[in-house]
C-alpha positions in Angstrom: 75.9 106.3 140.3 76.5 102.8 139.1 79.5 102.0 137.2 78.8 102.7 133.3 82.0 101.8 131.8 82.6 97.9 130.5 84.9 95.7 129.4 83.7 94.1 125.8 83.1 90.6 125.7 85.6 89.4 124.0 83.7 88.3 120.8 82.3 91.7 120.2 86.5 92.7 120.3 87.2 90.4 117.8 84.2 91.6 115.9 85.0 95.3 115.9 89.6 93.8 114.9 87.8 92.3 111.7 86.0 95.1 110.8 89.2 97.6 110.2 91.1 94.4 109.3 88.7 91.9 107.3 86.7 94.7 104.9 86.1 92.7 101.9 87.1 88.7 100.7 90.4 89.9 98.9 91.6 91.1 102.8 91.0 87.7 103.5 93.4 86.2 100.8 95.9 89.3 101.4 96.5 88.4 105.1 96.7 84.1 104.7 98.4 84.4 101.4 101.2 87.1 103.5 101.0 84.6 106.6 102.5 81.1 103.7 105.2 84.5 102.8 106.5 84.9 106.1 106.3 81.0 106.9 108.9 80.8 103.8 106.5 79.1 101.7 108.4 78.1 97.8 104.3 77.3 96.6 101.6 79.3 97.1 97.8 77.6 96.0 95.1 80.4 96.6 91.1 78.3 96.1 87.9 81.1 96.0 83.9 80.6 95.3 81.6 82.6 94.9 84.4 85.3 95.3 85.6 84.4 98.4 82.2 84.7 100.2 81.7 80.6 100.5 84.9 79.8 100.2 88.5 81.0 100.6 91.7 78.2 100.7 95.1 78.8 100.9 97.6 75.9 100.5 101.0 76.5 101.6 104.5 74.0 102.0 105.7 76.1 104.2 107.3 75.6 107.4 103.9 74.7 109.3 103.1 75.0 113.3 103.2 72.9 115.8 99.5 71.6 117.5 100.2 74.4 120.4 101.3 77.4 117.8 98.4 76.4 115.3 95.7 76.9 118.5 97.4 80.1 119.8 97.7 81.9 115.9 93.5 82.8 116.5 94.6 84.9 119.6 94.4 88.8 119.2 97.9 90.1 119.3 99.9 86.6 119.1 102.4 86.9 116.6 106.4 85.1 116.1 106.8 88.0 114.1 108.0 90.4 116.8 109.1 90.7 121.0 109.3 94.1 122.0 108.9 97.3 121.1 112.0 97.7 119.1 111.1 95.0 116.5 108.5 97.3 115.1 111.5 99.8 114.0 113.1 96.6 112.2 110.5 94.7 110.7 111.6 92.8 107.5 108.3 90.5 107.9 104.8 91.2 105.8 102.8 90.8 109.2 103.3 91.6 112.5 100.5 92.4 114.4 99.1 89.3 115.3 95.3 90.2 114.2 94.4 88.5 110.9 93.6 84.7 112.2 91.7 86.2 115.5 89.8 89.0 112.7 89.3 86.4 110.4 87.7 83.4 113.2 85.4 86.2 114.7 83.6 86.3 111.4 84.0 83.4 109.7 84.1 79.2 109.8 87.3 78.6 110.0 89.3 75.1 109.3 92.8 75.0 109.8 95.2 71.2 108.9 98.9 72.6 109.7 102.1 70.4 109.7 105.8 70.3 110.3 108.2 68.4 108.7 110.1 66.9 110.9 107.0 65.7 113.0 104.8 62.8 111.2 101.6 63.9 111.9 99.5 67.5 111.7 96.9 69.7 113.6 93.3 70.0 112.6 91.6 72.9 114.5 88.1 74.3 113.6 87.0 77.6 115.2 83.1 79.2 114.1 82.8 82.9 114.5 85.5 82.8 117.4 83.9 80.1 119.4 86.6 76.8 119.6 85.0 73.8 118.0 87.5 71.2 118.0 91.2 70.4 118.1 92.4 66.8 117.1 95.5 65.1 115.5 95.4 64.5 111.0 97.0 63.6 108.3 98.1 66.2 106.2 101.2 67.0 103.6 104.0 69.3 104.7 103.0 73.1 105.2 99.6 74.9 106.3 96.3 75.1 105.2 93.2 77.2 105.8 89.9 76.9 104.9 87.6 80.1 105.4 83.7 79.4 104.9 81.1 81.2 103.9 82.6 85.2 105.0 80.3 87.2 107.3 78.5 84.6 108.0 76.9 85.8 111.6 77.9 89.9 110.2 74.7 90.1 108.1 74.9 93.8 107.9 78.5 93.6 106.6 77.7 90.7 104.3 75.0 92.5 102.4 77.2 95.6 101.6 79.2 93.6 99.4 79.5 94.2 95.6 78.8 91.4 93.4 80.8 88.3 92.7 82.7 90.1 89.1 83.5 93.1 91.5 84.9 90.9 94.3 86.8 88.6 92.7 88.5 91.5 90.8 90.0 93.1 94.5 90.9 89.7 95.2 92.7 89.4 92.1 94.8 92.3 92.7 95.7 91.8 95.3 96.8 87.9 94.2 98.9 89.7 91.6 100.3 92.7 94.1 101.5 89.6 96.0 102.9 87.5 92.8 104.9 90.4 91.3 106.4 90.8 95.1 107.7 87.3 95.1 108.5 85.6 92.1 110.8 83.4 93.2 107.7 81.6 94.6 105.1 79.9 92.3 101.5 80.3 92.5 97.9 79.4 91.5 95.0 80.8 91.8 91.3 78.9 91.3 88.4 80.3 91.2 84.8 77.7 90.9 87.0 74.6 90.2 89.3 76.2 87.3 92.8 77.2 87.0 92.7 81.3 86.4 96.6 81.8 86.7 99.4 80.0 87.5 102.7 81.2 87.9 105.8 79.2 87.8 109.1 81.1 89.5 110.6 83.0 87.2 112.4 86.4 87.2 111.2 89.9 87.7 110.0 90.3 84.2 109.1 87.1 83.1 106.3 87.4 86.2 105.0 90.3 84.7 104.4 88.4 81.6 103.0 86.0 82.9 100.0 88.4 84.9 99.8 91.4 82.0 100.8 89.4 78.6 103.3 88.6 76.8 103.3 92.3 74.6 104.4 93.4 78.1 108.2 92.3 76.6 108.8 95.2 74.3 106.4 97.6 76.9 108.7 98.0 79.8 112.4 99.1 80.0 114.7 98.2 83.6 115.4 100.8 85.9 117.6 100.2 88.7 119.9 103.1 91.0 121.5 102.0 94.1 122.5 104.8 96.8 124.0 104.7 100.4 120.5 105.4 101.3 117.7 103.3 99.6 118.0 100.9 96.1 115.8 101.2 93.5 114.7 98.8 91.2 112.4 97.5 88.8 110.5 98.1 85.6 108.7 101.3 84.0 107.4 101.7 80.9 107.5 103.4 77.3 106.0 106.6 77.0 103.7 105.9 74.3 101.8 103.0 76.4 100.9 105.5 78.8 97.2 104.7 79.4 94.7 107.7 80.9 93.6 105.7 83.9 95.8 104.0 86.4 96.6 100.6 87.3 99.4 99.2 86.8 101.2 101.6 88.9 103.4 99.4 92.0 105.0 101.0 94.5 107.1 97.9 96.3 108.9 98.5 100.1 110.9 95.8 101.0 108.5 93.8 99.5 105.6 95.2 100.8 102.6 96.8 98.8 102.8 100.4 99.5 100.5 103.5 98.0 102.0 106.8 98.5 100.4 109.6 96.5 103.6 111.6 96.6 106.1 108.8 95.2 103.9 108.8 92.4 104.4 112.1 91.7 108.1 111.6 91.4 107.4 108.9 88.8 104.7 111.6 87.1 107.3 114.1 87.2 109.9 112.3 85.6 107.7 111.6 83.0 107.0 115.9 81.8 106.7 116.1 78.6 106.6 112.1 77.4 103.0 111.7 77.7 100.0 113.7 77.5 98.4 115.2 79.9 96.1 113.5 81.7 97.7 109.5 80.8 100.0 107.8 83.4 102.6 105.0 83.0 103.3 101.6 83.7 105.9 101.1 86.5 106.4 98.5 89.0 109.1 99.2 91.5 111.0 98.2 94.3 112.6 100.3 96.9 115.0 98.2 99.2 116.0 100.9 102.5 116.3 99.8 106.1 113.5 99.2 107.7 114.8 101.8 110.9 114.0 105.0 108.1 110.6 103.6 107.6 107.6 103.3 109.7 105.3 100.5 108.8 102.8 100.4 111.5 100.7 103.3 110.2 97.8 101.2 108.7 96.2 97.8 110.0 96.4 96.5 106.8 99.8 98.0 106.3 99.6 99.5 102.6 100.7 103.1 104.1 104.6 103.9 105.4 106.5 107.0 106.5 109.9 107.6 105.1 112.0 109.8 108.0 113.1 111.0 104.3 110.5 111.1 102.0 112.5 114.1 100.2 115.6 112.3 99.5 112.8 108.8 97.6 111.1 111.4 96.4 114.9 113.2 94.2 116.0 109.0 94.0 112.7 107.8 92.2 112.2 110.5 89.8 116.1 110.6 89.0 116.4 106.8 88.5 113.3 106.7 85.9 114.3 109.9 83.8 118.0 108.0 83.5 116.0 104.8 82.8 114.2 106.6 79.6 117.5 108.5 78.8 119.6 105.3 78.9 116.8 103.6 76.4 116.6 106.8 74.2 113.3 107.2 75.2 114.1 111.2 76.4 115.6 113.6 74.3 119.2 114.7 76.2 122.2 116.4 75.1 125.7 116.6 76.5 126.9 119.9 76.7 129.9 118.9 78.2 131.4 116.3 75.1 130.2 119.1 72.6 133.3 120.5 70.6 133.9 123.9 69.5 133.6 124.9 66.2 136.5 124.6 63.6 136.9 128.1 62.6 140.1 129.1 60.5 142.3 131.6 62.7 142.0 134.9 61.7 145.2 136.7 59.9 147.0 139.1 61.7 149.5 140.7 59.0 146.7 142.1 56.8 147.5 146.1 55.7 144.5 146.7 53.9 141.4 145.6 53.7 139.0 146.5 50.4 135.6 147.0 51.1 133.0 145.3 48.2 132.0 147.9 45.6 128.4 148.1 44.7 127.7 148.6 41.3 124.0 149.8 40.4 122.1 149.7 37.2 119.1 151.8 38.0 117.5 150.5 34.7 117.6 146.8 35.8 114.0 145.1 36.0 114.2 141.6 36.5 110.7 141.5 35.5 111.3 142.8 31.8 111.6 140.4 29.1 113.2 142.0 26.2 116.4 143.6 28.1 118.5 140.8 28.8 122.0 141.1 30.6 124.9 139.3 31.6 125.3 136.9 34.0 128.0 139.8 35.7 125.5 142.1 35.1 122.8 140.6 37.0 125.1 139.7 40.1 126.0 143.4 40.5 122.6 144.6 40.2 121.6 146.8 43.6 117.6 147.1 44.6 118.2 151.0 44.9 115.0 152.2 43.2 112.7 148.5 44.0 109.9 150.3 44.0 109.9 150.6 40.7 109.5 146.8 40.6 106.0 146.7 42.2 103.2 148.2 40.7 100.5 149.6 43.2 97.2 147.6 41.0 97.0 144.3 42.6 98.3 141.7 40.2 96.6 139.0 39.4 95.6 136.1 42.1 96.0 138.7 44.1 92.7 138.9 46.7 92.9 142.0 49.5 91.7 140.6 53.0 88.4 142.6 52.6 87.8 140.6 49.2 89.1 137.3 50.7 86.4 137.7 53.5 83.6 137.4 51.0 85.0 134.9 49.2 85.4 133.1 52.4 81.9 133.6 53.4 80.1 132.9 50.0 82.1 129.3 50.2 80.8 128.6 53.5 77.4 129.9 52.8 76.6 127.6 50.2 72.6 127.0 50.0 72.4 123.6 52.0 68.6 122.2 52.9 68.5 118.5 54.2 65.6 116.7 54.8 65.4 115.8 58.8 62.7 114.1 61.1 60.2 114.6 58.4 61.0 118.6 58.8 62.8 120.8 56.0 65.6 122.5 57.6 67.1 126.2 55.4 70.7 126.4 57.1 71.2 128.8 54.5 73.2 132.1 55.5 75.0 130.5 58.2 78.6 130.8 58.6 79.9 127.3 59.7 83.9 126.9 60.5 85.7 124.7 62.4 88.3 126.7 65.2 91.9 124.8 66.5 90.1 121.3 64.8 88.3 121.4 68.3 85.0 124.0 68.2 82.6 124.8 65.8 81.6 128.2 65.3 78.2 129.4 63.8 76.0 132.3 63.9 72.8 132.4 65.3 69.9 134.9 66.0 71.1 136.2 69.3 74.8 135.6 68.6 77.3 132.8 67.3 77.4 129.2 69.0 80.4 127.5 69.8 80.5 123.5 69.9 83.1 121.1 71.3 83.9 118.6 68.7 84.6 115.9 70.4 82.1 116.3 73.4 79.8 116.5 70.5 80.4 113.0 69.0 80.5 111.7 72.7 77.1 112.4 73.1 75.9 111.3 69.4 77.7 108.0 70.0 76.8 107.4 73.6 73.3 107.4 72.3 73.8 105.5 69.4 74.7 103.0 71.3 72.8 102.9 74.1 69.6 102.5 71.8 71.1 99.7 70.1 72.1 97.8 72.9 68.7 98.5 74.2 66.7 97.5 70.8 69.0 96.1 68.6 72.2 95.1 66.6 75.0 97.3 65.0 76.0 96.4 61.3 80.1 95.4 61.7 82.5 95.0 58.9 84.5 92.2 58.2 88.5 92.3 58.7 90.7 91.0 56.1 92.9 89.8 59.0 92.0 88.9 62.1 93.2 90.6 65.2 94.4 88.7 68.0 94.4 91.3 71.3 96.0 89.1 74.8 94.8 90.8 77.7 96.1 90.9 81.6 93.9 88.6 84.0 91.5 91.3 85.9 90.7 92.8 81.7 90.4 89.6 80.3 87.7 88.8 83.0 86.1 91.9 82.3 85.7 91.6 78.8 84.6 87.9 79.0 81.8 88.9 81.5 80.8 92.1 78.9 81.5 90.1 75.4 77.4 89.4 74.4 77.4 93.3 74.5 79.5 94.0 71.8 79.0 91.7 69.4 75.2 93.8 69.8 77.5 96.8 69.4 78.9 95.2 65.9 82.4 93.1 67.2 82.7 89.8 66.2 84.4 88.7 68.7 85.5 85.4 70.6 87.6 83.6 73.1 90.9 82.0 71.8 92.1 81.1 75.1 93.1 81.7 78.6 93.0 86.1 78.2 93.0 85.3 74.6 90.7 87.3 72.3 90.4 87.0 68.1 88.5 89.7 66.5 87.3 89.2 63.1 84.5 92.0 62.9 84.7 95.9 64.4 81.7 98.5 64.0 81.3 99.9 61.0 81.7 103.2 62.6 85.1 102.4 63.5 88.7 102.8 61.5 89.6 99.9 60.1 92.9 101.0 60.1 93.1 102.5 64.1 95.0 100.3 66.6 91.9 97.7 67.5 94.3 96.4 70.1 94.5 99.7 71.8 91.0 100.9 71.3 90.2 97.9 73.4 92.4 98.2 76.2 90.9 102.1 76.2 87.3 101.1 76.6 88.0 98.7 79.4 89.9 101.4 80.8 87.4 103.5 80.3 84.7 101.0 82.0 86.7 99.7 85.2 86.5 104.1 85.7 82.8 104.4 85.7 81.0 103.9 89.0 78.5 100.5 88.9 76.6 101.7 91.5 75.6 105.0 89.6 74.8 103.1 86.0 73.9 100.4 84.4 75.8 97.8 82.4 74.6 99.2 79.5 75.1 102.6 79.8 77.9 101.8 81.3 79.3 99.8 77.7 77.7 102.3 75.8 79.8 105.7 77.8 83.1 103.8 77.3 82.7 102.4 73.9 81.2 106.3 72.7 84.4 107.6 75.3 87.4 105.3 73.3 85.6 105.8 69.4 84.7 109.6 69.7 87.1 112.2 67.0 90.2 112.9 68.7 90.7 116.8 67.6 93.7 115.9 65.4 92.0 116.3 61.9 90.3 119.0 59.9 86.7 118.4 59.4 85.7 118.6 55.3 82.3 121.1 55.9 80.0 117.8 54.8 81.6 116.4 58.3 80.6 119.4 60.5 77.1 120.2 59.3 76.1 116.5 59.6 77.8 116.4 63.5 75.4 119.5 64.4 72.6 117.2 62.7 73.0 114.3 64.7 74.4 116.3 67.4 70.8 118.4 67.9 68.8 115.1 66.9 69.9 113.5 70.5 67.6 113.6 73.7 69.8 116.1 75.7 72.4 117.5 73.0 73.7 120.6 75.3 75.9 118.6 77.8 77.7 114.8 77.2 77.3 112.0 79.2 80.2 112.7 81.3 77.9 115.6 82.5 80.0 118.6 80.3 78.2 120.9 78.2 79.0 120.7 74.4 77.7 124.2 73.7 77.5 127.5 74.2 76.3 130.9 72.6 77.9 134.2 73.0 75.3 136.9 72.9 76.0 140.1 70.7 75.5 142.5 73.7 78.0 140.4 75.6 80.6 140.5 73.2 80.2 144.5 73.1 80.3 144.9 76.0 84.1 143.1 76.0 85.0 145.0 73.5 84.2 148.4 75.0 
């Protein structure tokens, strides 16, 4: 039988490697910027077009390369970061495998210009799909400029699976932000379609966070720091009141490398236990400095997952650091029992011979309700309650109602005859017992038993169908704000809001872009209370929007559902009877009254037969 195992051609090997390392334009951005950081750059500029599909260019002022190194860097496993296997356990650089440039060159058209400071001229190299085109001297600034054009041009199957430009741009923005947060001592610039989107000067960490997420983060963050002989923790955590429903501002950095680690996320969540509502997550930007020999970064091709030798110790250290920071800034209750002074009790006298117990003087004829009997103050003080039964008549006094009468009264109150007109059909809800339970549910009797309605889910369904209808057919009335509200968002959220601002205007928002990442709101939908925190509402809406799957929902559905989730009742108040009846009416006028837009049951009916069985 002929030999059937063959060595793969080099260009095929490179494409396979590219599939592991370069999954989308943001992957290429990450690898290129990490190389610039390792080169000692103090200024890094990222230029992209069409969310990186057409162009990705990274320019830095790092150390640059000689002509030989410039050619060799495109070979697989060619690196300046390690020399032998021992170096794998003491890695301090961002990259080390030597796969990134070879993988990128296999699936794109690449041009490299590089020059060392001591050289007069630089080197130009062009490669297309792993095919070397040319290498020649060139005039260029100190440092390196690498340009990637038409990513995945020779792998059309991979290119067609890329998302639209907005989604791919957000992925690039996320990678850019991670690297910018980890390196506040480097100046970063992001240019998208010839427009400068972000420019971050060299600064301290808190200033860098404000530059990325907005100036309002100056009031939202508190420092966290702890040093031990195993690891050191530093950075900032968010105040509990600014916790959000969705993840997005949770960052761990180990030796300045961004990592994902669910176990460490639980450590922070544990520290915030009982300080934030259930299913809310706080913001945190925590840096862990640890001996490289105590971690393994060679776990995942993208190097975003690492292993700790002492993971439980790191867990405890993070939890303690966060908890200590919250307590230090009086954000968590704490009692130090070691410094509590004992009660000052007078010493007991020991030379007392006779202790006379107090005497009780009984006056049986005393009745405090008898207005015609006048007692002296001394007599009033000395009365007793020996005949207390006589003070209370067996006949109910005025305003006293027994349980049976009370229930009848309650029923009469709740069963007032109400006849409403709905869709040209007269609905008689006479003899319906309707009341609110635990501020969350509506209970009402039906023929077969009684029905339970979840108020929040019902409200969500009502609002969702209204918003969706308005997005498809017309506008909602807007109420003008007495004082316009200015909202500043981070770059990702700002991009989302800018893309859907026309749809929000249809839903009743009078909103305009005031400047980079800044919006002014002059009016809000009529069904939103003007007393609500509009900034929190907008942030909550965007978080809901980001969490909805774009592939499963069209844009109008995503917007309508996000608005409904943000505007629906929050179960914190007692509803008047008229509002309860209105919710029931509007719910059953919906197309799908039984199921919420999130796919959960809105109502259920408990049959009397089932109830009787349970009581047996």
